[in-house]
Backbone as JSON Lines, residues from 0, in Angstrom:
{"i":0,"aa":"M","n":[23.49,46.37,-9.08],"ca":[23.91,45.29,-9.85],"c":[23.91,44.26,-8.55]}
{"i":1,"aa":"R","n":[24.68,44.49,-7.5],"ca":[24.76,43.36,-6.46],"c":[23.55,42.73,-6.09]}
{"i":2,"aa":"K","n":[22.38,43.61,-6.15],"ca":[21.11,42.91,-5.6],"c":[20.64,41.95,-6.82]}
{"i":3,"aa":"L","n":[20.93,42.33,-8.3],"ca":[20.58,41.18,-9.25],"c":[21.37,40.03,-8.96]}
{"i":4,"aa":"K","n":[22.5,40.02,-8.55],"ca":[23.35,38.95,-8.56],"c":[22.87,38.16,-7.21]}
{"i":5,"aa":"N","n":[22.4,38.77,-6.28],"ca":[21.98,38.02,-5.0],"c":[20.62,37.68,-5.09]}
{"i":6,"aa":"L","n":[19.66,38.28,-6.2],"ca":[18.5,37.72,-6.67],"c":[18.45,36.62,-7.4]}
{"i":7,"aa":"A","n":[19.49,36.43,-8.43],"ca":[19.85,35.48,-9.28],"c":[20.4,34.22,-8.44]}
{"i":8,"aa":"K","n":[21.1,34.38,-7.47],"ca":[21.67,33.07,-6.75],"c":[20.52,32.6,-6.01]}
{"i":9,"aa":"R","n":[19.69,33.53,-5.45],"ca":[18.54,33.3,-4.79],"c":[17.46,32.28,-5.33]}
{"i":10,"aa":"H","n":[17.37,32.88,-6.78],"ca":[16.54,32.08,-7.62],"c":[17.01,30.68,-8.12]}
{"i":11,"aa":"E","n":[18.29,30.73,-8.31],"ca":[19.06,29.41,-8.53],"c":[19.03,28.4,-7.4]}
{"i":12,"aa":"S","n":[19.17,28.74,-6.41],"ca":[19.06,27.96,-5.16],"c":[17.77,27.22,-4.98]}
{"i":13,"aa":"E","n":[16.51,28.23,-5.09],"ca":[15.38,27.77,-5.15],"c":[14.96,26.79,-6.11]}
{"i":14,"aa":"N","n":[15.42,27.11,-7.36],"ca":[15.24,26.03,-8.52],"c":[16.01,24.72,-8.31]}
{"i":15,"aa":"M","n":[17.09,24.8,-7.73],"ca":[17.76,23.67,-7.28],"c":[17.23,22.79,-6.29]}
{"i":16,"aa":"A","n":[16.61,23.54,-5.08],"ca":[15.83,22.94,-4.36],"c":[14.44,22.16,-4.84]}
{"i":17,"aa":"L","n":[13.74,22.99,-5.7],"ca":[12.72,22.25,-6.57],"c":[12.87,20.91,-7.1]}
{"i":18,"aa":"I","n":[14.03,21.08,-7.89],"ca":[14.6,20.1,-9.0],"c":[14.94,18.96,-7.99]}
{"i":19,"aa":"K","n":[15.6,19.15,-7.05],"ca":[16.04,18.01,-6.14],"c":[14.75,17.45,-5.37]}
{"i":20,"aa":"N","n":[13.73,18.06,-5.07],"ca":[12.44,17.73,-4.57],"c":[11.83,16.96,-5.4]}
{"i":21,"aa":"L","n":[11.68,17.47,-6.81],"ca":[10.8,16.61,-7.68],"c":[11.77,15.21,-8.08]}
{"i":22,"aa":"L","n":[13.15,15.35,-8.01],"ca":[13.93,14.0,-8.29],"c":[13.74,12.87,-7.15]}
{"i":23,"aa":"D","n":[13.59,13.54,-5.94],"ca":[13.15,12.48,-4.9],"c":[11.91,12.13,-4.98]}
{"i":24,"aa":"E","n":[10.93,12.7,-5.33],"ca":[9.4,12.07,-5.64],"c":[9.28,11.22,-6.69]}
{"i":25,"aa":"E","n":[10.3,11.53,-7.91],"ca":[10.38,10.67,-8.95],"c":[11.03,9.29,-8.52]}
{"i":26,"aa":"K","n":[11.92,9.39,-7.83],"ca":[12.56,8.19,-7.28],"c":[11.75,7.18,-6.48]}
{"i":27,"aa":"E","n":[10.98,7.84,-5.72],"ca":[10.01,7.24,-4.69],"c":[8.96,6.59,-5.5]}
{"i":28,"aa":"L","n":[8.37,7.31,-6.36],"ca":[7.43,6.6,-7.33],"c":[7.94,5.44,-8.35]}
{"i":29,"aa":"A","n":[9.24,5.7,-8.79],"ca":[9.68,4.53,-9.41],"c":[9.78,3.28,-8.3]}
{"i":30,"aa":"K","n":[10.41,3.64,-7.29],"ca":[10.2,2.4,-6.23],"c":[9.0,1.77,-5.89]}
{"i":31,"aa":"Q","n":[7.9,2.57,-6.01],"ca":[6.58,1.93,-6.02],"c":[6.38,1.27,-7.06]}
{"i":32,"aa":"Q","n":[6.54,1.69,-8.12],"ca":[6.08,1.05,-9.28],"c":[6.75,-0.09,-9.53]}
{"i":33,"aa":"Q","n":[8.18,-0.28,-9.21],"ca":[8.98,-1.45,-9.22],"c":[8.46,-2.51,-8.19]}
{"i":34,"aa":"E","n":[8.07,-2.2,-6.99],"ca":[7.59,-3.07,-6.1],"c":[6.01,-3.85,-6.51]}
{"i":35,"aa":"A","n":[5.17,-2.94,-7.11],"ca":[4.0,-3.13,-7.69],"c":[4.26,-4.18,-8.86]}
{"i":36,"aa":"L","n":[5.14,-3.99,-9.75],"ca":[5.51,-4.56,-11.0],"c":[6.22,-6.16,-10.4]}
{"i":37,"aa":"N","n":[7.15,-6.04,-9.32],"ca":[7.56,-7.42,-8.8],"c":[6.31,-8.43,-8.39]}
{"i":38,"aa":"G","n":[5.52,-7.68,-7.37],"ca":[4.3,-8.36,-6.94],"c":[3.28,-8.85,-8.06]}
{"i":39,"aa":"N","n":[3.12,-8.33,-9.1],"ca":[2.34,-8.61,-10.26],"c":[2.96,-9.76,-11.1]}
{"i":40,"aa":"G","n":[4.3,-9.74,-10.96],"ca":[5.11,-11.07,-11.64],"c":[4.87,-12.16,-10.94]}
{"i":41,"aa":"K","n":[5.11,-11.85,-9.59],"ca":[4.88,-13.14,-8.6],"c":[3.59,-13.76,-8.74]}
{"i":42,"aa":"K","n":[2.61,-12.79,-8.93],"ca":[1.21,-13.65,-9.05],"c":[0.97,-14.21,-10.33]}
{"i":43,"aa":"Y","n":[1.68,-13.94,-11.34],"ca":[1.7,-14.38,-12.65],"c":[2.16,-15.85,-12.74]}
{"i":44,"aa":"E","n":[3.15,-15.68,-12.07],"ca":[4.21,-17.16,-11.84],"c":[3.39,-17.9,-11.07]}
{"i":45,"aa":"M","n":[2.73,-17.72,-10.02],"ca":[1.8,-18.6,-9.05],"c":[0.93,-19.07,-9.99]}
{"i":46,"aa":"L","n":[0.2,-18.16,-10.67],"ca":[-0.79,-18.92,-11.77],"c":[-0.51,-19.9,-12.69]}
{"i":47,"aa":"E","n":[0.63,-19.31,-13.2],"ca":[1.23,-20.29,-14.21],"c":[1.55,-21.76,-13.64]}
{"i":48,"aa":"D","n":[2.11,-21.51,-12.29],"ca":[2.42,-22.77,-11.58],"c":[1.18,-23.79,-11.5]}
{"i":49,"aa":"V","n":[0.13,-23.02,-10.94],"ca":[-1.17,-23.62,-10.73],"c":[-1.7,-24.34,-11.75]}
{"i":50,"aa":"V","n":[-1.63,-23.4,-12.91],"ca":[-2.11,-24.14,-14.14],"c":[-1.33,-25.35,-14.62]}
{"i":51,"aa":"S","n":[-0.13,-24.97,-14.61],"ca":[0.89,-26.06,-15.24],"c":[1.04,-27.43,-14.51]}
{"i":52,"aa":"D","n":[0.85,-27.46,-13.11],"ca":[0.87,-28.69,-12.31],"c":[-0.25,-29.44,-12.1]}
{"i":53,"aa":"G","n":[-1.27,-28.78,-12.64],"ca":[-2.64,-29.57,-12.69],"c":[-3.49,-29.09,-11.26]}
{"i":54,"aa":"T","n":[-2.9,-28.31,-10.37],"ca":[-3.81,-27.94,-9.29],"c":[-4.76,-27.22,-9.49]}
{"i":55,"aa":"I","n":[-5.02,-26.51,-10.76],"ca":[-6.25,-25.78,-11.0],"c":[-7.43,-26.9,-11.44]}
{"i":56,"aa":"R","n":[-7.03,-27.89,-11.72],"ca":[-8.02,-28.96,-12.04],"c":[-8.63,-29.33,-10.74]}
{"i":57,"aa":"K","n":[-7.75,-29.84,-9.76],"ca":[-8.11,-30.14,-8.43],"c":[-9.06,-29.43,-7.74]}
{"i":58,"aa":"L","n":[-8.44,-28.05,-7.89],"ca":[-9.29,-26.89,-7.26],"c":[-10.7,-26.86,-7.89]}
{"i":59,"aa":"A","n":[-10.78,-26.82,-9.31],"ca":[-12.21,-26.97,-9.82],"c":[-12.9,-28.11,-9.51]}
{"i":60,"aa":"H","n":[-12.24,-29.05,-9.47],"ca":[-13.1,-30.37,-9.07],"c":[-13.77,-30.09,-7.7]}
{"i":61,"aa":"H","n":[-12.89,-29.74,-6.79],"ca":[-13.35,-29.72,-5.4],"c":[-14.4,-28.68,-5.28]}
{"i":62,"aa":"Y","n":[-14.3,-27.5,-5.9],"ca":[-15.46,-26.41,-5.78],"c":[-16.62,-26.58,-6.73]}
{"i":63,"aa":"G","n":[-16.46,-27.58,-7.73],"ca":[-17.58,-27.85,-8.57],"c":[-17.55,-26.79,-9.89]}
{"i":64,"aa":"V","n":[-16.52,-26.41,-10.03],"ca":[-16.38,-25.51,-11.2],"c":[-15.95,-26.22,-12.56]}
{"i":65,"aa":"R","n":[-16.63,-26.03,-13.72],"ca":[-16.12,-26.58,-15.08],"c":[-15.05,-25.59,-15.71]}
{"i":66,"aa":"L","n":[-14.08,-26.39,-15.87],"ca":[-13.08,-25.67,-16.84],"c":[-13.13,-26.17,-18.32]}
{"i":67,"aa":"D","n":[-13.45,-25.19,-19.25],"ca":[-13.72,-25.55,-20.27],"c":[-12.34,-24.94,-21.12]}
{"i":68,"aa":"D","n":[-11.4,-25.91,-21.85],"ca":[-10.22,-25.6,-22.28],"c":[-10.62,-24.69,-23.65]}
């Protein structure tokens, strides 16, 4: 009976270690995804600013690119 209790405690400890490891990995993945999302948001803001302030037309003219609305 004692061996079974010890085995159960050991399994519980191993399972808790695995769960903690998974949780740490998920936190790291969430952090990476948030950083990517923030970076993409900044890029879209930059594009919106370039379009709204007319800079895109100046660049298109400079590089000889036609912009069709």
